[in-house]
C-alpha positions in Angstrom: -33.3 13.2 236.2 -32.0 15.1 233.1 -31.3 18.1 235.2 -29.5 15.9 237.8 -27.3 14.3 235.0 -26.5 17.7 233.5 -25.5 19.1 236.8 -23.4 15.8 237.6 -21.7 15.8 234.2 -20.9 19.7 233.9 -19.8 19.9 237.5 -17.6 16.8 236.9 -15.9 18.5 233.9 -15.3 21.6 235.8 -13.8 20.0 238.7 -11.6 18.1 236.4 -10.3 20.8 234.6 -9.8 22.9 237.6 -8.4 20.5 240.2 -8.3 16.8 238.6 -6.1 17.7 235.7 -3.4 19.4 237.9 -3.4 16.4 240.1 -2.8 14.5 237.1 0.0 16.4 236.0 1.5 16.0 239.6 1.3 12.4 239.0 2.8 12.2 235.5 5.3 14.9 236.5 7.3 12.4 238.7 9.1 11.0 235.7 10.2 14.2 234.0 12.2 14.3 230.6 15.1 16.3 230.9 16.5 18.6 228.3 20.3 18.3 227.5 21.3 21.9 228.0 24.9 23.3 227.0 25.5 26.5 225.8 27.0 26.8 222.2 26.8 30.1 220.6 25.0 30.1 217.3 23.9 32.7 214.7 20.6 34.3 215.8 18.1 36.4 214.0 16.0 38.5 216.2 12.5 39.1 214.7 10.5 41.9 216.2 7.4 43.2 214.7 6.1 46.8 215.7 3.5 49.0 215.1 3.8 52.4 216.7 6.4 51.5 219.3 7.9 54.8 219.7 7.4 54.8 223.4 9.4 51.5 223.9 11.8 50.9 220.8 15.1 52.6 222.0 14.7 50.9 225.6 14.1 47.5 223.7 17.1 48.0 221.3 19.2 48.7 224.6 18.0 45.7 226.1 18.8 43.6 223.2 22.3 45.3 222.9 23.0 44.3 226.6 22.3 40.5 225.9 25.5 38.5 227.2 25.8 36.7 223.9 28.4 37.3 221.0 27.0 40.5 219.3 28.6 39.3 216.0 26.2 36.5 216.0 23.3 38.3 216.3 21.2 40.3 213.7 18.0 42.3 214.7 15.5 42.8 212.2 12.7 45.2 213.2 9.6 44.9 211.2 7.4 48.2 211.1 4.0 47.1 210.4 2.8 50.5 208.8 3.9 52.5 211.9 2.6 56.2 211.9 4.9 57.5 214.6 8.6 57.8 215.1 9.5 54.1 215.4 11.0 53.8 212.0 12.8 57.0 212.5 14.2 56.1 215.9 15.6 52.6 214.4 17.3 54.2 211.3 19.1 56.4 213.9 20.1 53.6 216.1 24.0 53.2 216.0 25.8 50.1 215.0 25.3 47.9 211.8 23.5 45.0 213.2 20.0 46.5 213.3 17.9 46.3 210.3 14.6 48.3 209.7 11.9 46.6 207.3 8.9 48.7 206.7 5.9 46.9 205.5 2.3 48.3 204.8 -0.1 47.5 207.7 -1.4 44.1 207.5 -1.1 42.5 211.0 1.4 40.9 213.1 1.4 37.6 211.1 2.2 39.4 207.8 4.9 41.4 209.5 6.5 38.3 211.1 6.2 36.5 207.5 8.5 39.5 206.3 11.1 39.0 208.9 11.1 35.2 208.3 11.9 35.9 204.8 14.9 38.0 205.6 16.1 36.0 208.7 19.6 34.2 208.2 20.3 33.0 211.6 20.4 29.5 212.6 17.9 30.3 215.5 15.0 32.8 215.3 14.3 34.8 218.5 10.9 36.2 218.8 10.1 39.2 221.1 7.8 42.0 221.3 8.9 45.7 221.6 7.4 46.6 225.0 9.2 44.0 227.3 12.8 44.4 228.7 14.9 41.3 228.7 17.0 39.8 231.4 20.8 40.0 230.3 21.2 36.0 230.0 17.8 35.4 228.4 19.2 34.8 224.9 21.9 32.6 226.2 19.6 30.7 228.2 17.3 30.0 225.6 20.2 29.1 223.1 21.5 26.5 225.6 18.4 24.4 225.3 19.2 24.0 221.5 22.2 21.5 222.4 19.5 18.8 222.7 18.6 17.7 219.3 15.0 16.9 220.3 14.2 20.5 221.0 12.7 22.6 218.3 11.2 25.7 220.3 12.2 27.1 223.7 10.0 29.6 225.4 11.2 31.7 228.0 9.3 33.4 231.1 7.3 36.5 231.1 7.7 38.1 234.5 5.3 40.8 235.6 6.0 43.3 238.0 4.0 43.2 241.0 1.3 46.0 241.2 0.0 47.7 244.2 -3.7 46.7 243.8 -5.4 43.5 244.8 -6.8 43.0 241.3 -3.4 42.9 239.8 -2.3 40.6 242.5 -5.2 38.1 241.5 -4.3 38.2 237.9 -0.8 37.6 238.9 -1.8 34.5 241.1 -3.5 33.3 237.8 -0.4 33.7 235.9 1.6 31.7 238.4 -0.9 28.8 238.1 -0.4 29.0 234.3 3.4 29.1 234.8 3.2 25.8 236.9 1.2 24.0 234.2 3.6 25.0 231.4 6.7 23.7 233.6 4.9 20.4 234.0 4.0 20.2 230.5 7.7 20.9 229.5 9.0 18.1 231.9 6.4 15.6 230.5 7.0 16.5 227.0 6.2 19.7 225.4 4.4 23.1 225.9 1.6 23.5 223.6 2.7 27.0 222.5 5.2 29.7 223.8 5.4 33.1 225.4 5.3 35.7 222.5 7.5 38.1 224.1 10.5 35.7 224.4 10.7 32.5 222.5 13.2 30.9 220.3 13.1 28.3 217.4 15.2 26.6 214.8 14.9 28.6 211.6 14.4 25.4 209.8 11.3 24.4 211.4 9.4 27.8 210.9 6.7 28.1 208.2 4.9 31.4 207.0 1.8 32.3 209.1 -1.7 32.6 207.5 -2.9 36.3 207.5 -4.8 37.3 210.5 -3.2 34.7 212.7 -4.1 35.6 216.1 -1.7 33.3 218.1 1.6 33.4 216.1 3.3 32.1 219.4 1.2 28.9 219.2 1.0 28.6 215.5 5.0 28.4 215.1 5.7 26.1 217.9 3.0 23.9 216.8 4.7 23.3 213.4 8.0 22.3 215.3 5.8 20.0 217.7 4.1 18.1 214.6 7.2 17.9 213.1 8.4 15.6 216.0 10.2 18.1 218.0 9.9 19.3 221.7 8.6 22.7 222.6 10.1 23.3 226.0 10.0 25.8 228.7 13.2 27.7 230.2 12.4 29.5 233.3 15.9 31.2 233.4 15.0 33.1 230.2 13.5 36.1 231.6 11.4 39.1 229.9 9.7 41.9 232.2 6.4 43.8 231.9 4.3 46.0 233.9 1.2 44.6 235.5 -2.0 44.8 233.6 -5.6 45.7 234.6 -8.3 42.8 234.7 -10.0 44.6 232.0 -6.7 44.4 230.0 -6.5 40.8 230.9 -10.0 40.2 229.7 -9.4 41.8 226.3 -6.2 39.6 225.9 -7.8 36.5 226.9 -10.7 37.1 224.4 -8.1 37.1 221.8 -5.9 34.4 222.7 -8.7 31.9 223.3 -10.4 32.9 220.1 -6.9 32.1 218.5 -7.4 28.3 220.1 -10.3 28.0 217.8 -8.5 29.2 214.7 -5.8 27.2 215.4 -8.1 24.2 214.9 -8.6 25.0 211.3 -4.7 25.0 210.8 -4.0 21.9 213.1 -7.1 19.5 213.1 -4.6 17.0 214.4 -4.9 18.4 217.8 -8.0 16.5 218.4 -6.6 13.3 217.1 -5.2 11.0 219.7 -3.1 9.3 217.2 -1.4 12.2 215.8 -1.1 14.5 218.6 1.2 12.8 221.5 -0.2 15.5 224.0 -3.7 14.8 223.2 -5.0 14.5 226.7 -3.3 17.6 227.7 -4.6 19.6 224.9 -8.1 18.6 225.7 -7.6 19.0 229.3 -5.9 22.2 229.2 -6.4 24.2 226.1 -9.8 22.8 225.0 -11.1 22.5 228.2 -10.7 26.1 228.9 -12.8 27.0 226.0 -15.5 24.7 227.3 -15.3 25.6 230.9 -17.7 28.6 230.9 -20.4 26.7 229.2 -20.2 23.9 231.5 -20.7 26.5 234.3 -23.5 28.0 232.6 -25.0 24.4 232.3 -24.7 23.9 236.2 -26.3 27.1 236.8 -29.4 26.6 234.5 -29.8 23.0 235.3 -29.7 23.9 239.0 -33.1 25.7 238.7 -34.8 22.2 237.7 -33.5 20.1 240.6 -36.2 19.2 243.0 -35.5 20.7 246.7 -36.8 17.3 248.1 -37.0 13.7 248.0 -34.0 12.4 246.1 -32.4 15.8 245.5 -32.6 18.0 248.6 -29.4 19.7 247.6 -30.9 21.5 244.7 -31.7 24.7 246.8 -28.1 24.6 248.5 -26.7 24.4 245.0 -28.5 27.5 243.7 -27.5 29.4 247.1 -23.7 28.5 246.7 -23.6 29.6 243.0 -25.4 32.9 244.1 -23.0 33.5 247.0 -20.0 32.8 244.6 -21.1 35.2 241.9 -22.3 37.7 244.3 -19.1 37.8 245.9 -17.7 38.5 242.6 -20.1 41.4 242.0 -19.2 42.7 245.6 -15.6 43.2 244.6 -16.6 46.2 242.4 -17.3 48.4 245.7 -15.1 46.8 248.3 -12.1 49.2 249.4 -8.9 47.7 248.0 -7.1 47.4 251.4 -10.2 45.6 253.0 -9.6 42.0 254.0 -12.7 40.7 252.3 -11.0 42.0 249.1 -8.4 39.1 249.2 -11.3 36.7 248.8 -13.5 38.6 246.6 -10.7 39.7 244.0 -9.7 36.2 243.2 -13.1 35.0 242.6 -14.0 38.2 240.5 -11.0 37.3 238.4 -11.9 33.9 237.9 -15.3 35.0 236.9 -13.9 37.6 234.3 -11.7 34.9 232.7 -14.6 32.7 232.4 -16.4 35.5 230.7 -13.5 36.0 228.4 -13.6 32.3 227.4 -17.1 32.7 226.4 -16.4 35.9 224.7 -13.9 33.8 222.6 -16.6 32.2 220.5 -17.0 35.8 219.0 -14.3 34.5 216.6 -17.0 33.0 214.7 -18.8 36.1 214.2 -16.4 39.0 213.7 -13.1 39.4 211.7 -10.0 38.1 213.5 -8.4 41.6 213.1 -11.0 43.2 215.2 -10.0 41.0 218.1 -6.3 42.6 218.4 -6.3 45.4 221.3 -3.7 46.9 222.9 -3.5 45.6 226.4 -2.5 48.8 228.7 0.3 48.1 231.3 0.1 49.6 234.5 2.6 51.7 236.1 2.7 50.4 239.5 6.5 49.8 240.6 7.3 46.8 242.6 9.0 43.3 243.0 9.0 40.9 240.1 6.5 38.2 240.0 6.5 35.4 237.7 3.7 35.3 235.0 
């Protein structure tokens, strides 16, 4: 009976997080809260921390200069976090007077952002990373949302160029699912975070980040959220990036999910239903993702203790089903990329790898936060744009 209850509760939790919660979002999303959008030009400070961004910095400055936005209202702050390549030199050589270089000793992204926040003068802060290029209307589309006085933060959409491999396609499918959730949450009230490559917030709502912060793009938006403002998603504000491998996505997910543990120390009110108006969504989405791999492990272990006769004749079939599922994920390593079976095995493997990353996020409690920062290598495959 103990094993049966363990399977029942753990499996029920898995089904709720993966399928029940999205259905709840569909139901709640029938009555969406609109955003009063109207473009009104405002002063903007672009805050861009960089460490060894020589390969991308010139292209990034070009994409910022190409924004369809009054140039005289925009200042660009490039914060070099102890770069040892030609990043600082290239920024100094950039023509025009609206790009400022701030050089700080290597101390991590959070401290680099703090240096930028201290120097920013614009009414709106626009945060972006060095690697991704921006759509020409990205900044204007973000700014239009601030006509609504309830909006404190606006996140844009990161578009991943479609790669050639089935593995990259599976990772892209996962991100389309994530984008759908963000759209639903934005319509209900707020997204509990932003896309670090492209988001904006009112400068008066920003606050310094603790050293070693893993998720600055969640920490800052939550400051606005708990001040009573909305954090919304703007699908017309686009940034573009190359596809990443599943291994790269694994490393990124370990860091981002570890950052969710870290955020609970800064914002314990996330777990308080009376202080977090998006409490059920935080538990179902963010916190639920942290618990999901442990629920799957519970189902797997408890299945071995289910009798295969009498009241529980399904014990053997439950084990067989799990073995087939995880076996298909393992088989994906050897299947040819163009095979038909790969279209099934690759999504299964992607799911298993992301669950492993969720479990690996617990390393936050055992290693320094700085060690969880890794460079996610981007692929080179050309192709159509795919929403991330």
